[in-house]
N, C-alpha and C positions, 0 to 999 in steps of 0.2 A: 518185772517187778521195780518198786521204789522205796526209797527208804520210807515213804509215807505210809505202805502197808504194814512195815515192821515197828515204826517208832510212833509217836505222837507228835507229829510234826505238821505244820500249818500247810494250806494248802499253797500259799502264796511261798513260803521258804523251798517245798518243793519244785515250784515253777522255777524258782531261783536256780535250784539246784540243776534240774535236766537242762536248763539254759546255758548252765554254765560249762555243764557237761560236755553239750553239743558246741560251744565256744572253744573249749579245751582241746576237743577231737579235732578242729581246723586249725588252731593257731599254737598248739602245744603250752609248757607251763614254763618252760626253760625263761622267756623273757615276758611273763604276766605282769600287767600291773591294772589298776582297780579301775582306771579311768575307764580305757577301752572295752573291757569287760563289761561295765555296767551300762555303757552305752550302747552297745551291742544286746543287755537285756532290759532296753530301755527304762532304766532305774537309773540311781545315783549312788556313788561309793559308801555316801552316808547311810542307806538302806542296807546294802551290802556289809557294812559294819553291823547294823542294827539287828541283821539276822543272824551273821556268822563271828561276830568279835573281831575277826582279824583277817587279812589274806591268809596265813596260815590256816587259821578255822575253816574258811571256806574249801581251800584245797583239800583238807584233811576231811571235809566232809563229803567233797565231791570224790573223792578218791575211793572213800569207802565204798560210796553206790558203787562206782565204774566194778571194783573189787566184787562188791557183791553180787552183782549182774552176770560177771565171769564165771564165779564160782557157782552161782544158780544154774547157767548153762552146763557147766562141768558134771555136776551133780544129775541133772535130767537125763544126761548121757547115760550117766552110769546106770540110771535106774533102768532106761530101755536095754544097756547090754551089759548087765553086771556078770554074766559067765564069761564074759571074753575080756580080759582086763587089754590083752593088746590091740584088740578092737576098739576098746576105748581110747586109749593114746592115740592110738590112728584117726579116730572121730574127733578127739580135742584138736590135733594138728590142724586138720581139716578145717575144723571150725575156727579156728584161730587166725588161720592164713590165708582163710577166704576173703576176697575183695571187701565185704560187709564188715566182717569184725577184726580184720587186721587194724583197723585205727584204734581198738579199743584197746588191744595188747600191746600197739606200740604206745598208748599213754601210760597204759601201765608202767610200762619197762620204763619209760621217760621219767614219769614219776619217780620209781626208785633210785635213778643215777641222781637226780636232782635231791630226793632226800639225804641219798648217800652223802653228797657235801654238806649239808646241813644237819647233821645227828642232834644237834643239839634241840633243834625244832621239831623234828622230825623222826627223833629217834624210837619214840613210841610207835609210830607208825610202819616204821621197818620191821620193827620186832611183832606186833601183830598182825601183818601181811605175812612174814615169814611162817610163824606158829599156826595159822591158819593154814596156808598150803601144805605146811607138813601133814595137817591134820586131814585135809580132802585128801591129798594123794594117800596116805595110810588107808582112809575108810573106802577108798577104790581097790585097793589091792585085797587079796585073798590068799588064805593058806596056799601053800606053804612060805611066800612071797611076803604076808603084812608083816613087815619089819618096820622099823625106824628108820632103819639103814637103807632099805628098797625103797622107801617113801623118800627120803631125802635123795637118794640117785634119781628117782624120776624127776624130781624137780630140778635136781641138777641139770639134768639131760636136757628137759625142753628149756629153762630159762637161757642154756648155753646154745641149742641149735635157734632158740627165736630171736637170741640177740646176732647169730650169725646171720641170721636171715634179713636182719633190721640194715645189717652192714654191707650186705652182698645182693641180698634177692633173688638167691639163687635156690628157690623154694624145690625144685625137681631132687637137687642132689642132697637136701637136709631131710628132705623127706625119705630118700633113700636109707639117710643113716639113722633115721629114727625106727624104720622098719628091721636094720639091723641091731638095733640097740634091743628092740622087743624080741628079736629072733634069740640073741643072746641070753638075755633074762628069761626066756622062756626055757631055754636050753637048761640054765643052771636050775632053774624051779624044778626041773624033772630029774635032775640030780646027776 
């Protein structure tokens, strides 16, 4: 899935977005400057400014693309396992922490941390991403646990476990913790 599929965006801009995402997955965003990024994309900083208006505009569009890809994967998993919410959360954890997808989630969380340090520039991004994750969590829950509070709790648990994974690398311990959360949530839902 690309933004080009969802919006009226030129193929060249989509190419730049995809290249920028690959670059950020390798290098992160904390020390991003346009010259090395442009060189890696075989273009110039001026062309990047033409397409994105600013470094922040470029980052926001690349991060929207990244977020859309991650949410799309979660929604596809939800469709496949709608009957078992615990299985969905476990499958998403396995997907997110796999060698292939871990860089995607790491970049998403790195972005949120950088955005928190610059709320004037990224405040809308932070609000939008939070609102979107809450909505996704809510839609994947089923009654009787389909509540705003449970959606918030699921997002917070996942965030905490993922940040702990990035800090410690202890995937097995954190997977056990996720399973314990699911067990507790299921017990509470039963009564």
